[in-house]
C-alpha positions as CSV (number, residue, x, y, z in Angstrom):
1,X,14.2,-38.0,-42.5
2,X,10.8,-37.1,-41.6
3,X,11.5,-38.9,-38.1
4,X,14.9,-36.8,-37.8
5,X,12.9,-33.7,-38.2
6,X,10.2,-34.8,-35.7
7,X,12.9,-35.7,-33.1
8,X,14.5,-31.6,-33.9
9,X,11.4,-30.1,-32.9
10,X,10.8,-32.6,-30.0
11,X,14.2,-32.0,-29.0
12,X,14.1,-27.7,-29.2
13,X,10.8,-27.5,-27.8
14,X,11.4,-29.7,-24.9
15,X,14.6,-27.9,-24.5
16,X,12.5,-24.2,-24.6
17,X,10.1,-25.8,-22.0
18,X,12.8,-26.8,-19.7
19,X,14.4,-23.6,-19.9
20,X,10.7,-21.5,-19.5
21,X,10.1,-23.5,-16.4
22,X,13.3,-23.1,-14.6
23,X,13.6,-19.1,-15.3
24,X,9.8,-19.1,-13.9
25,X,11.1,-20.9,-10.7
26,X,14.3,-19.1,-10.3
27,X,12.1,-15.4,-10.7
28,X,9.7,-16.5,-8.2
29,X,12.2,-17.6,-5.5
30,X,13.5,-14.9,-2.8
31,X,16.9,-15.5,-4.0
32,X,18.8,-12.0,-4.4
33,X,18.2,-10.3,-7.8
34,X,21.9,-10.9,-8.8
35,X,21.8,-14.6,-8.3
36,X,18.4,-15.1,-10.0
37,X,20.0,-13.1,-13.1
38,X,23.1,-15.4,-13.0
39,X,21.1,-18.7,-12.6
40,X,18.9,-17.8,-15.2
41,X,22.0,-16.9,-17.7
42,X,23.2,-20.3,-16.9
43,X,20.2,-22.2,-17.5
44,X,19.8,-20.5,-21.1
45,X,23.7,-21.1,-21.9
46,X,23.1,-24.9,-20.5
47,X,19.7,-25.2,-22.9
48,X,21.4,-24.1,-26.2
49,X,24.6,-26.1,-25.7
50,X,22.1,-29.1,-24.9
51,X,20.1,-28.3,-28.3
52,X,23.5,-27.8,-30.3
53,X,24.5,-31.0,-29.0
54,X,21.3,-32.9,-29.5
55,X,20.8,-31.7,-33.1
56,X,24.2,-32.8,-33.9
57,X,23.8,-36.0,-32.6
58,X,20.4,-36.7,-34.6
59,X,22.2,-35.3,-37.9
60,X,25.5,-36.8,-37.7
61,X,25.0,-38.8,-40.7
62,X,23.8,-36.2,-42.8
63,X,26.4,-33.4,-41.7
64,X,28.9,-36.2,-42.6
65,X,27.9,-36.6,-46.0
66,X,27.4,-33.1,-46.8
67,X,30.8,-32.7,-45.4
68,X,32.5,-35.3,-47.6
69,X,30.3,-33.5,-50.9
70,X,31.6,-29.8,-49.7
71,X,35.0,-31.4,-49.4
72,X,35.0,-32.9,-52.5
73,X,33.2,-30.0,-54.6
74,X,36.4,-27.5,-52.6
75,X,39.0,-29.7,-53.9
76,X,37.9,-29.8,-57.4
77,X,37.3,-25.7,-57.4
78,X,41.1,-25.3,-56.0
79,X,42.3,-27.8,-58.3
80,X,40.5,-26.4,-61.4
81,X,41.3,-22.7,-60.2
82,X,44.8,-23.1,-58.5
83,X,46.7,-20.9,-61.0
84,X,44.3,-18.5,-61.3
85,X,43.9,-18.5,-57.4
86,X,48.4,-18.3,-57.5
87,X,48.2,-15.5,-60.4
88,X,45.6,-13.1,-58.1
89,X,47.8,-13.8,-55.1
90,X,51.1,-13.0,-57.1
91,X,49.4,-9.5,-58.5
92,X,48.5,-8.9,-54.6
93,X,52.1,-9.3,-53.4
94,X,53.9,-7.8,-56.3
95,X,51.2,-4.3,-55.5
96,X,52.2,-4.8,-51.8
97,X,56.0,-5.0,-52.0
98,X,55.7,-2.2,-55.3
99,X,58.8,-3.6,-56.8
100,X,58.2,-1.9,-60.1
101,X,55.8,0.0,-61.9
102,X,54.8,0.7,-65.7
103,X,57.9,2.1,-67.8
104,X,60.1,0.2,-65.5
105,X,63.1,-2.1,-66.8
106,X,63.0,-5.5,-64.9
107,X,64.3,-8.8,-64.9
108,X,62.0,-11.6,-63.8
109,X,63.5,-14.9,-63.5
110,X,65.5,-15.3,-67.2
111,X,62.8,-12.7,-68.8
112,X,64.2,-9.2,-69.1
113,X,62.1,-6.3,-71.0
114,X,60.5,-3.1,-70.1
115,X,56.8,-3.6,-68.3
116,X,54.1,-1.9,-70.7
117,X,51.1,-3.2,-68.6
118,X,50.3,-5.1,-65.4
119,X,47.0,-6.8,-63.9
120,X,45.9,-9.1,-61.4
121,X,46.7,-11.6,-63.5
122,X,49.7,-11.1,-65.7
123,X,52.6,-8.7,-66.0
124,X,53.3,-7.7,-69.9
125,X,56.7,-6.8,-70.8
126,X,58.1,-5.6,-74.0
127,X,61.7,-7.5,-74.1
128,X,64.6,-6.2,-74.2
129,X,67.7,-8.3,-75.2
130,X,70.3,-9.0,-72.0
131,X,73.0,-9.1,-74.3
132,X,72.5,-6.2,-76.5
133,X,73.3,-2.2,-75.7
134,X,71.2,0.6,-76.2
135,X,67.9,0.1,-76.3
136,X,68.1,-3.5,-77.6
137,X,64.4,-4.1,-77.9
138,X,64.0,-7.6,-79.4
139,X,60.0,-6.5,-80.9
140,X,58.6,-9.3,-78.7
141,X,55.9,-9.1,-75.8
142,X,56.3,-11.4,-73.1
143,X,53.1,-12.1,-70.9
144,X,54.3,-13.4,-67.1
145,X,52.0,-14.8,-65.2
146,X,52.2,-13.3,-61.4
147,X,52.5,-16.4,-60.3
148,X,55.9,-16.4,-60.9
149,X,56.6,-13.8,-58.4
150,X,56.8,-16.5,-55.9
151,X,59.3,-18.7,-57.6
152,X,61.6,-16.2,-59.5
153,X,63.3,-13.2,-58.6
154,X,62.4,-9.8,-59.6
155,X,65.2,-7.7,-60.5
156,X,64.5,-3.7,-60.9
157,X,67.0,-2.2,-63.6
158,X,65.2,1.0,-63.8
159,X,67.8,3.3,-62.3
160,X,70.7,1.3,-64.6
161,X,68.3,2.3,-67.8
162,X,70.6,5.5,-68.8
163,X,73.9,4.4,-67.4
164,X,75.3,0.7,-66.4
165,X,78.3,-0.9,-65.6
166,X,79.8,-2.2,-68.3
167,X,82.7,-5.0,-68.3
168,X,85.3,-5.2,-71.3
169,X,87.3,-8.3,-71.6
170,X,90.2,-8.8,-73.9
171,X,91.8,-12.3,-74.0
172,X,95.4,-12.4,-75.8
173,X,98.1,-15.1,-76.1
174,X,101.1,-14.7,-74.1
175,X,104.0,-14.1,-76.2
176,X,106.7,-13.6,-73.7
177,X,105.8,-9.6,-72.9
178,X,104.9,-7.9,-69.9
179,X,101.2,-7.7,-70.0
180,X,101.4,-4.9,-67.8
181,X,103.4,-3.2,-70.0
182,X,100.1,-2.0,-71.9
183,X,98.6,-0.3,-68.2
184,X,99.3,3.2,-68.7
185,X,98.6,3.5,-72.4
186,X,94.8,1.7,-71.9
187,X,94.1,3.7,-68.9
188,X,94.9,6.8,-70.6
189,X,92.7,5.8,-73.6
190,X,90.1,4.7,-71.7
191,X,89.5,7.8,-69.7
192,X,89.7,9.8,-72.8
193,X,86.6,7.9,-74.2
194,X,84.6,8.7,-71.0
195,X,85.5,11.8,-70.6
196,X,82.6,13.6,-72.6
197,X,80.3,11.9,-69.7
198,X,82.5,11.8,-66.9
199,X,80.5,14.8,-64.8
200,X,76.8,13.4,-65.7
201,X,78.1,10.0,-64.7
202,X,79.3,11.1,-61.4
203,X,75.7,13.0,-60.7
204,X,73.7,10.2,-62.3
205,X,75.9,7.8,-60.1
206,X,75.3,10.1,-56.9
207,X,71.6,10.0,-57.2
208,X,71.4,6.2,-57.7
209,X,73.5,6.1,-54.6
210,X,71.0,8.2,-52.8
211,X,67.4,6.6,-54.2
212,X,69.0,3.0,-53.5
213,X,70.8,3.7,-50.1
214,X,73.8,2.0,-51.4
215,X,77.4,3.0,-52.1
216,X,78.5,2.2,-55.7
217,X,81.6,1.3,-56.9
218,X,82.2,4.7,-58.4
219,X,82.6,6.1,-62.1
220,X,86.5,6.0,-62.1
221,X,87.7,2.9,-64.7
222,X,88.8,0.1,-62.9
223,X,91.3,-2.6,-65.2
224,X,92.3,-5.5,-63.8
225,X,94.9,-8.4,-65.0
226,X,94.4,-11.7,-64.9
227,X,95.2,-15.3,-66.9
228,X,92.9,-18.0,-68.1
229,X,93.2,-21.6,-67.5
230,X,95.4,-21.6,-71.0
231,X,97.5,-19.5,-69.6
232,X,96.5,-16.2,-71.8
233,X,96.5,-13.2,-70.5
234,X,93.2,-11.5,-69.8
235,X,92.6,-7.8,-69.4
236,X,89.5,-6.9,-67.8
237,X,88.2,-3.4,-68.1
238,X,85.1,-2.2,-65.5
239,X,83.3,1.4,-66.8
240,X,80.3,3.4,-65.8
241,X,79.0,4.2,-68.9
242,X,75.9,5.2,-71.2
243,X,74.2,2.6,-72.2
244,X,74.1,3.7,-76.1
245,X,77.8,4.2,-75.8
246,X,79.0,1.1,-74.2
247,X,79.2,-0.9,-77.5
248,X,81.3,2.3,-79.2
249,X,83.4,2.3,-76.4
250,X,84.4,-1.5,-76.2
251,X,85.1,-1.2,-79.8
252,X,87.5,1.9,-79.3
253,X,89.2,0.3,-76.4
254,X,89.6,-3.2,-78.0
255,X,90.9,-1.5,-81.4
256,X,93.9,0.6,-78.6
257,X,94.7,-2.8,-77.5
258,X,95.6,-4.3,-80.5
259,X,97.1,-1.4,-81.7
260,X,99.9,-1.4,-79.1
261,X,100.6,-4.9,-79.4
262,X,100.1,-5.7,-83.2
263,X,99.5,-1.9,-85.2
264,X,101.1,1.2,-85.0
265,X,100.3,3.2,-81.8
266,X,100.0,7.1,-81.5
267,X,102.8,8.7,-80.4
268,X,101.8,8.5,-76.5
269,X,101.6,4.4,-76.8
270,X,105.1,4.5,-78.8
271,X,106.9,6.0,-75.7
272,X,105.6,3.0,-73.5
273,X,108.4,0.2,-73.1
274,X,107.7,-3.1,-73.8
275,X,109.7,-5.0,-71.3
276,X,109.8,-9.3,-72.0
277,X,109.6,-11.1,-68.8
């Protein structure tokens, strides 16, 4: 180590002395001033390059050992703090994307809840039952690390917090009747159940369309008939309704359906003919 220090000092001194002598020689020459400055500048650059190369050649073995030590230390730090760094980067990514704010309803992967806190490392959700309607809070608090933003899709459901597109599916074994016989009756019943909030639903649908820049399917109920793998009749009703009213409307529609086929429906239903296939 002492020899290398001595060689380093000697190299720097020799290079500086050489540069000084050449610069003095150029300044005392009869060349134009512009040529003198250019040659002095070239001498400075070459001597600096020579010093760097010389010092690297002298200390190459120590530099190699030092680089290996730094690399090993860096790898250990990265491995130890990998998840923390990923969470920090995920937090920056979410903040730049602004995919949600406090109070929004979001779905992160399979987790569904209301955002109650969001920091650099994690996002806190108040879990909501995705299969339940109304508020549907389960009472469970979810702490989601921010690194999931790189691996899981994030869905902002805030615009569907008040009104949702609710789908009602009813399956019935076919006993020889024409399933379309119930369509006028069930359509009228669904419209009656949705009459109380029809105007508000239309305004809210237009609000969502203007905010999100998309065209929704509209607020009119959609009724579709199909068959299952077992050959049963499947009635599918899709309607745009308040979240807290969805379960109640589904029960009423299901009751109307079974009253038509098995019970004593009202006078309007009785007037509908049942035509066997």
